[in-house]
Steps between C-alpha positions, in 0.01 A plus 500: 500500500412196712192678627393577141543130420276411797224729374523455123680168458189323374522718186841355409597182319650217703845570356476870585396416856776240533782727375375794701465294821843348456659839441318714761389255768759222481794732424622301200727674253405539136768241415369250755145536367624465139690185586205348687247587232719418203488843336747785455575752770376771263174311455449494877583868523255591226226286656551660844510850347174437313341365819614807698336718237175299511482515879590869517244584234231309693585691818490833316158411356341359817698628796410190700831464678524870590140494631568188706805662656296812581232284660755315713646830622149625587422176682817541711403859587144402588620207707749710695241769573237244606752319725574831671127558547457149640697619805261787570330515837150540353346155431305627198819628340667161565200325350510713185874440474437125516241532221750693286768237559257224412403681177870544408561128559211417269638732229846337524351159422 
């Protein structure tokens, strides 16, 4: 859920972001949030539930988080393979491995 907030948080109201952050990232209980924000525990629960739905719907529609996770996994595989090639005895293979590693670094930025 925190990752969804990172990607889609700008689509939420400030209150939604605050409640969601306190609950998921700061590990506050519903009661603690309610007391801090001056609303009922049920109000906090409802707001967080609605926010979860909004974020989940956005991920289903766009798939941005899933795609980012797939890209990170592919980057790790490419990096590991290129690092192995960087140890090869042939200088041209090592040079190509260095170019691959450089390209992966650029993509990560």
